[in-house]
C-alpha positions as CSV (number, residue, x, y, z in Angstrom):
1,M,-134.3,31.3,102.2
2,S,-130.8,31.7,100.8
3,G,-128.2,34.1,102.1
4,E,-126.4,34.8,105.3
5,T,-128.5,35.4,108.5
6,N,-125.8,35.5,111.2
7,L,-125.2,39.2,112.1
8,V,-121.6,38.8,113.0
9,Q,-120.9,37.0,109.7
10,L,-122.8,39.6,107.8
11,I,-120.9,42.5,109.3
12,K,-117.5,40.8,109.1
13,G,-118.1,39.7,105.5
14,M,-119.9,42.7,104.1
15,T,-117.1,43.9,101.8
16,P,-118.4,47.3,100.8
17,Q,-117.8,48.1,97.1
18,L,-118.1,51.7,95.7
19,H,-119.6,51.9,92.2
20,K,-118.2,54.5,89.8
21,G,-120.3,57.6,89.1
22,N,-123.0,59.7,90.8
23,Y,-126.6,58.6,91.3
24,V,-129.8,60.5,92.0
25,F,-133.3,59.9,93.3
26,C,-136.0,61.4,91.1
27,T,-139.8,61.1,91.2
28,V,-141.9,60.8,88.1
29,K,-145.6,60.5,87.3
30,N,-145.0,58.7,84.0
31,L,-142.3,56.1,83.4
32,D,-142.9,56.0,79.6
33,R,-139.9,58.2,78.9
34,I,-137.4,56.2,81.1
35,K,-135.9,53.0,79.8
36,R,-136.0,50.3,82.4
37,D,-132.3,49.5,81.6
38,D,-131.4,53.0,82.7
39,T,-132.8,52.7,86.3
40,I,-131.0,51.2,89.2
41,C,-134.3,50.7,91.0
42,E,-137.8,52.1,91.2
43,F,-140.4,52.2,93.9
44,Q,-144.1,53.1,93.5
45,E,-145.3,55.6,96.0
46,I,-148.7,57.5,96.3
47,E,-147.1,60.7,95.0
48,G,-145.3,59.2,92.1
49,T,-142.6,56.6,91.2
50,T,-139.2,57.1,92.7
51,V,-136.4,56.1,90.4
52,V,-132.7,55.9,91.1
53,L,-130.4,56.3,88.1
54,E,-127.1,57.7,87.1
55,Q,-126.9,61.5,87.3
56,S,-125.9,61.8,83.7
57,K,-129.0,59.9,82.6
58,A,-131.3,62.0,84.8
59,D,-129.7,65.1,83.3
60,A,-130.2,63.8,79.7
61,L,-133.9,63.2,80.5
62,G,-134.3,66.6,82.2
63,L,-135.3,65.1,85.5
64,N,-135.2,67.1,88.7
65,Y,-133.3,65.9,91.8
66,D,-132.0,67.4,95.0
67,Y,-129.5,64.8,96.3
68,V,-126.4,63.5,94.5
69,S,-125.2,60.2,95.9
70,S,-122.6,57.5,95.6
71,W,-123.7,53.9,95.5
72,I,-122.1,51.3,97.8
73,T,-122.9,47.6,97.6
74,L,-122.3,45.2,100.4
75,M,-121.0,42.2,98.6
76,I,-122.1,39.6,101.1
77,H,-125.2,37.7,100.1
78,S,-127.5,38.7,102.9
79,S,-130.8,37.0,103.5
80,L,-133.9,39.1,103.2
81,D,-134.9,37.8,106.7
82,A,-131.6,38.6,108.4
83,V,-132.0,40.8,111.5
84,G,-129.9,43.8,112.4
85,L,-127.6,44.4,109.5
86,T,-129.1,47.7,108.4
87,A,-129.4,48.9,112.0
88,V,-125.7,48.2,112.7
89,F,-124.2,49.8,109.6
90,S,-126.6,52.7,109.5
91,N,-125.9,53.5,113.1
92,E,-122.2,53.5,112.5
93,L,-122.6,55.8,109.5
94,A,-124.8,58.1,111.6
95,L,-122.2,58.2,114.4
96,N,-119.8,59.5,111.6
97,N,-122.4,62.1,110.4
98,I,-123.0,60.2,107.2
99,S,-126.6,59.9,105.9
100,C,-127.6,56.8,104.1
101,N,-130.4,55.5,102.0
102,V,-130.7,51.8,101.9
103,V,-132.2,49.5,99.2
104,A,-132.3,45.8,99.7
105,G,-131.9,43.6,96.7
106,Y,-132.4,39.8,96.7
107,Y,-128.7,39.2,97.1
108,H,-127.1,42.4,98.5
109,D,-127.8,45.5,100.4
110,H,-127.1,48.8,98.6
111,I,-126.3,52.0,100.4
112,F,-126.6,55.5,98.8
113,V,-124.6,58.1,100.6
114,D,-124.0,61.8,99.8
115,S,-121.3,61.8,97.1
116,K,-119.0,64.0,99.2
117,D,-119.0,61.3,101.9
118,A,-118.3,58.3,99.7
119,S,-114.6,57.7,100.7
120,K,-115.4,58.3,104.4
121,A,-118.3,55.9,104.3
122,I,-116.2,53.1,102.7
123,H,-113.6,53.7,105.4
124,V,-116.2,53.6,108.2
125,L,-117.8,50.4,106.8
126,Q,-114.4,48.7,106.4
127,E,-113.4,49.6,110.0
128,L,-116.7,48.3,111.3
129,S,-116.2,45.0,109.4
130,K,-112.7,44.6,110.9
131,T,-113.7,45.4,114.5
132,Y,-117.3,44.1,114.9
133,K,-117.7,41.3,117.6
């Protein structure tokens, strides 16, 4: 499997990048009215399909949401079978009272944090990257 598996290398090289804009999690029963190009990701659950998309697109579609987040991508190519990365950064964010919702893509991990905490989260992740042993 491709991607980094060494936890120290993952943390030291994670290079968090904040995307512009606000993102929301919505649940829908029918995906017909949502263009696939408009979603960041989707996940099928028993209750409906969760979609993550830009807040402005959700508003235009009249979708309901409760949580407005910022999207951070860890730019290191992490292996899907790497152990500990999510535990380490989510614990550090929790110690700083920052909630996070994590989505793993094939190449990168993506973290959604409350939009009011975006700058603080970037700072926490950058400091973790500098000091992790």
